[in-house]
C-alpha positions, 0 to 999 in steps of 0.5 A, a space after each residue: 500500499 505504501 509502495 503504491 502511494 509512493 508510486 502515485 506521489 512519484 507519478 504526480 510529481 512526474 506529471 507536475 514536472 511534465 506540465 511545467 514545461 508545456 506552460 512554459 513553452 506556451 508562454 514562451 511561444 506567445 512571447 516569441 510571437 509577440 516579439 516577432 510581430 513587434 520586430 516586424 512592426 519596427 521593421 516596417 516602421 523603420 522602412 516607412 520611415 526610411 522611405 519617408 526621409 528619402 522622399 523628403 530628401 527628394 522634395 526638400 525644396 518643395 516642402 515648408 519648414 515644420 510648424 514647430 520651427 519658426 520660418 527664417 525672415 529676411 529683415 535687410 531691404 537689400 543684400 549687404 553685398 550688392 554683387 549678391 543681388 541681380 536686381 537693380 537698386 530702386 531709383 530714388 525718384 519714380 517720377 520722370 525728370 521735368 524737361 526744362 529749356 536750356 538757356 541759350 548762350 550769347 548770340 551777336 547782333 548779326 544773328 538776328 539782324 534780319 528782324 525789324 526793330 520794335 518802335 517805342 511807345 512813348 509820349 511826353 508827361 506819361 504816368 509811367 513807362 515800362 522798361 523791358 529787357 529787349 524784344 523777343 523773336 515773336 515780338 520783333 516779328 509782330 511789331 508789338 510789345 510782349 507778343 509771345 503767348 507765354 508772356 504774362 505782361 498784359 495779364 499782369 497789367 490788368 490784374 494789378 490795376 494798371 489797365 483796370 477796365 480790360 485786359 489788352 492784347 499785344 497789338 493794343 500796345 500803341 494805345 497805351 498812352 491814349 487809354 491809360 497814360 502809360 508807355 513802353 521801351 526796352 533797355 536794349 533795342 536789338 532782338 534775340 531769342 531770350 535775354 541770355 543771348 545778350 551780354 551783361 556789358 551791352 545790357 549795362 551800356 543801354 542804361 544811358 540811352 534809357 536815361 536819355 529817353 526818360 529825360 526827354 519824355 519825363 514820365 512820373 515813374 518808370 516800372 522796371 520789368 525784371 530784376 536783371 534789368 535793374 541789376 544792369 542799371 546798377 552796374 552801369 551807375 556804380 561800376 560793380 554788381 549788386 551786393 547781398 541785400 542791396 536788391 528789393 522789389 517795389 519802389 526804390 530810394 529817391 536817389 535812384 530816380 532816372 532821367 534826372 537832368 537840369 530843371 527836372 528831378 527825374 522819374 521814380 523807380 519801381 522794380 517789378 518781376 519779369 513777365 517772361 514765361 521762362 522766369 519761373 523763379 517766382 510763382 504767379 501769386 507772388 508776381 501779382 503781390 509784387 505788381 499790385 502796389 504799382 497798379 494801385 498807385 497808377 490808378 490813384 494818379 490816373 484819378 488825380 489827373 482826371 480831376 485836375 485836368 477836367 477828365 481830359 485823360 483816361 479814368 476808371 470810368 472809361 
């Protein structure tokens, strides 16, 4: 009996020992299977990752940076080294430069000797005489003062009040004495394209001729039409150019009267702006402001003359 029990115990132990390897084998089998699957997944992942990386390398120029990395921003307006950029540098100004007429150079009298001489419009005892530089080609050809369409002389005469009733046309220059007791002449008689074709010497030398005309006809005032004309008169009188601060528009000092002669104190001098279309240094509104005081004075003297002479000269009511 004891032997049978021992044999049964041994058999049980044998069965127990026999069961352990089976369970272990089953567990190990499952572990190895899972490991193989995991390894296969890793291999697949590695393969996909490898393929993806190659694809990225192939298309690296097409893809954007990862979202978690800030994109590089260029803060310079242009490369430090100008040779690195093929684009031309921008122009400082996009607007086209204005084309300006280049000033002409001196032209001798023979250049325009074929043109007629413009006649002065002068009579004794006028209220004022306007003094221009010299006739332009259009003026000399037409025979009338300030005939070029771009010249503002007739416009400023009207806006200032010198011809308060109407804006005259160039061909009406001969009517200035009769209608408004005014006249016209120039410091240089010969025509040219513009004042730049005259020399400073001949402009200055025109001063004594001008003084003689003023002394002969004795107007109350002389209106100098342009700074350059007064500078020429100054150069002749003082044998030098004007110094800084010596020039001013408007009425000049009493000692600057023109045409002074025995028995006559001379004509007062008013310097106005140039009316040439080439003179762009002064704006139109500024020109009108400079001309206005002279026009007001002319109107005043015309009224006074009309009252003193019993209406024999032009008045505001004409």
